N, C-alpha and C positions, 0 to 999 in steps of 0.2 A: 595393536597398531604399531608393529614395529618394521613395516616396510619403508623403504627407502622413498618410495613414491607412492604416496595414498590419493586413489581418485576418488573423485568426490562429483557428485551429480548432482545439480541442483535443479530439479523439473519446474518448469516455467519460467526459467529467466533465458534471454538470449543473449548470448557471448559471441563475437566474431571468432574469437579463437581462445583456447584454453588459456587459463590464467593460473602460474605459478606463485604460491603464498608458503615460501619455505618447504617443507615435505608434501604439500597439500596439491595436486594438481585438480584443478576445477574446470569444469564442464558445462556448460548451460545446456538442456535438454529441452527441445520445443514441446510441449504438450500436444500435439496432433492424436486426437482420439476421434472417436465414431461420430459421423456426421449423419445427415439424413432422419427419417421421420420411424416411427413404430408405427407398424400398419394396427392399429386398435381403435376403431370408434368407441369402445367401450373407456379406454384410457384418456381418448380427447376428451369425450364429455363428463368423465369422472375430475380430470385434473387441467384440460384445457393445454396448450402448446406444450407447459412441462412434465406433462406426464408421457408426450408422445416425440419430443425432439431429445435427440441422443446428446445433444448438444447441451441441452438444460437439465434433463435428467442426471446428468454426474456430476452437478452441481449440488445435489442433495441426497442425503444419506440413504431416506427412505426409497427412492427411485433406485438408486445404486444397490440397495438390498434386493429390491424386487426383481431388477434385469441379473444379479447374479442368481438370485434363488431359482428363477425360470430357466436358467441358462440360456437367456438371448443369445442365440449364436453370433450377432454382430457386435452387440457389447463382449462376448467371451474371446471374440477375433481380436480385437482392437485391444482388450486387456492383455492378450498374449504377447502381441507384438512390441507393447510398452514395457512387459515385464523383460523380454528378449533383450531390448534395447538397453537396458539396465544390469544386465548381466556382468558387465565388465566394469562394474564398479564397486568400490569398499562403502561409501557412504551416500546415502540416498535422502536427499532434503526436499522434501515436495514444498515447495515456497507459494504457491498459490491456493492449489485443492489436490485433494486427492482422489481422483476417478477410479482408482481400483480398491475394491470391497476390502475391508480391514480383514477378512479370511485370507485372502490371495496374497496380502502385503506379510501375514503372519507367516503362509505357508511356505510361501516362493524364495520369500528372501531370509531366511533364519540365520545365513551367516553374514548379514551387512547389517550396519548401522542406520538404521531407521528415523528420519526425523519428519516431525510435521510441523507446518508453520501456520501460525494464527495470524493471518493478515488482513481479513476483512469484518473483525471483530469491531464490536460485541454481536453485529447483525448475521455473521455465521455461526457464532460459536456452537450452537446446538444444531444448526442444520449440515455443517460439514466438519466438523472440529472435535469436540468430545466423543459422538459416536466413534471415531475411528481411533482414540487415542490409545486402548489400550493393545493395539497392534505396533505402537511405535515404540522405541528404546529413549526420544527424548523428542523435547520439543522445543519451540520457541514462539514468543508472542511480539509484536512491534509495538504495541499499545502499551506504556506503562498503566495507563486509565484504563478502567472497564465499566463501570457504571458511576452514579453519583455518589455511592455508597462502598464501594468496593475496587481495590486496584487489582489489576489484571494476575498478580504473582496471589494476591489471596484467595483468587477463584480455583488455581491449582493446586495451593494448600488443601482446599476446602474438598477436592474431589480424590486427595490423595497421591495426585502425579509430583514427583519428587525431582525428576531430568528435566527441568524446563530454565530456560534463559529467556533475558530480553535481548532482542536481537534489532538495533534500529534499522528501519526501513532506508537504508541510502542506495543508492546506484552506482554501478562499478564505472563510471565517467572521472575523469580527472578535473578536479576544481580548479578554478584559476588561482593565481596567485596575486593578489592586489594589494595597493598601496590606498593609504587613508585617501590621498587625493581621488583615487578612483572610484571610491566610494562617496565622495562629497561632490565630485560633479557630473551630475545626473541629470536629464531632461524629464524624463517619464515621473508624473508623480507616483502613479499605483498601477498594480496590473496581477491579473489572474489568471491563470491557466488550468482548468480542469471541466470535468461535466456536469450536467444538472442533476445528479444524484438526488433522490430523494426531494428535501424541500429547499435544497441548496439555492435553485432558482427565484425562491422568494427573497433570501439573503441578496444575492447578487441583484437581482431589480432594483434593490432597495441603495445599494452601492453605487450602481450604475446612475440611477436618478439623481443622488447626492453629486457624482463628479463628472458627469457626463463623458466628453472627449477625454478627458483627463484619465479616465478608468480602462485601462487597455485591456480587453477579455479576449480571449481563445480557448479552442478546446474542440474535444471530437464530438459534436452535439449530431442530434440525429436530423435526417430530412436536409442535408447538404447545409447545416447551420441556421435553418429556418424554424427549427424544433418550437421555439417561443411562439412564434405566431401561430401554432397548431393549439397551443395550449386551451381555448375557450372550449375547443370540440370535448376535451373531458373536465369540462366544470371550472378551470381555472382561468387566471386572468394571463393576458397575452404577456408575453416579453417580445416588444418590437424591436429586436435587433438581431441581425444575423450575425452568429458567432462563427468564424473562420477558424478552419485548424491552423496550425503553425509548424513549421519542419526545426529537426534539432537544432540546426545553424541560427535560423532566426528566433528560435526561443531563447538560445544563448543571448543573441545581442539584445533583447528585448529584459532578459534579467541583469545583464551587466549594464542596461543605461535605466533604470526603475529604482525609485526611491524607496518606494515601499511595497513590499509582498505580501497581498493579501493573503489570507489561509482560513480554510474553515473544513469540518469534517461533515460527516453524514448525519450524525445524531443531532436532534433538536437540543436536548439537554445535556449537560455537561456529561461526557462519558469517555469518548475514547480521545487519544492524541498520537502524533507522530507518524503522519503520512508522509509521502515523499518531498511534497513541497516545504514541510517543515524544513528539511535538510537543504533543501536545492534554494529557496529564499535567501537563507543563511550564507551558505556557500558562493553565492554570486554577488555578495555586498547587500543585498536589499536589506531593510530593518523588517523584521518579520513582525505582522500583524495577525494574529491568530486567536481562533475560539478559546475558551478557557476548558480544560478537560476536567472529570470528576473528581475530586478531593486533592484539585491542582497539579496533577500529577505530570502537567508537563512542565514543571519546574526542573522535573528531573532530566527532562532534554536540554533546555535554554533559561536560564534564570530570568525570570519576570523583573523588568526594569532595568536591567544589565546586559542581557542578551536578545530580549524578544519582550513585547509589548503583547497581553493579552485581554480579550476583550468578553463581557458578560453578555451582550446583544448586539443585535447590528446597528443600533442606535448610538451605542457606546464606540462601537468601531469606528463609525463616522466621525464623530467627537475625536478620537483619538487621532485619526489619520488628518486630520484638518490640524489638528495642533501640533503632529510632528512634521507636517508639510511645511509650518510656520517657523520651528524651531531646527532649523538644520544642523546647528551643532550636536544638538542633543540626538537627533535620528542618527547622524552619520557615526555618533560613538557608540550606539548601540548596535548599530550594523557592523562596525568594525569589529566589535566584541564578537559577535555571532559569527562572523567571519573567520576570525582566526580560532573559535571553539571547533567550528565545522570541519576546516582545515586538519587540526593536530587531533581532534577525536572522533571525527564521523567520515572518515573516508571509508570508502567499500574494502580495501584492502584490511585495514586497521579492524576492523569491528567482525569481518568476518574470518581474520586469523584469529582472533581472540576466542571466537565462537568454537573454532574447528577445536584450537587446542583444550578449551575445556571440555569438549564433546569428547577428546581423547582419554580425559581423566576421569569420567564419570563412569561408576558401575553398571555394566548393562549383563 
């Protein structure tokens, strides 16, 4: 890696223009792959939509393997187009998922450094992570925690993969430079921006019932935000609130005017940590209120009691939120320290440059 300019493709990341970090020229590459459906009644009856929808099939290793082994013409054509788009780059980082069969990765990108990101884990670890890993030179994980009994680093140790490093899931945006007064003087008590994945909607319901209008809720919920009203159709309790989407600018305004940034992850039991909200809440001056990870690995990101507040269950989250809303001095101090750490330790430029420099030194 001695080129004056090393071209890096981050597949799955959208950038308005290439970013220059030292000797690295970083490009975002959209993951436009095969759309439509496989014409196979057998696959539909066997696997439902996951078996016949190309956009769903490429999310699971077993379906990708079947498409590849059968040389499905639509899949192979889409794979060839993506391979050609990536030929100009020196480093390939698959940041969300890899739609290419690992044999294609190994055979067609022999001269390139190939990186696989573990970003939807632990839920996708064995679905589209580990089965592909042999074809990659390096990897990263965004969550220090993996399960109640094991950190993510230990998982890689057990499978014998050494070229791996934690990469915080920060976004390529400019963090505001706030003063302490900016953090203290806010009018919105608590806010959450996110989707109702898994059992999250049950936890959101409890928070909404506890805080009512004082809890600002936004996200990309299905059926134009009326998804919660339809839950009884699948045997669940209704969530009788429409959840609207929010623009990027309105989201920034919301975050800059909110006291407590509520956060949670997909797992019901303490497991993963470090989603995008982890860093957004801190960067925009909210006091982070987040669920606890397995083995308390969340402290690797923000220190408990000093830079963030963590809860064990939703009832404790409500109690903690009420407490810190009443104690504005303590809340502001925690939010201030979290904001400072986000700006100094978790800017996208810093974490990405450090990862690329580490990548250039490993033995491949």
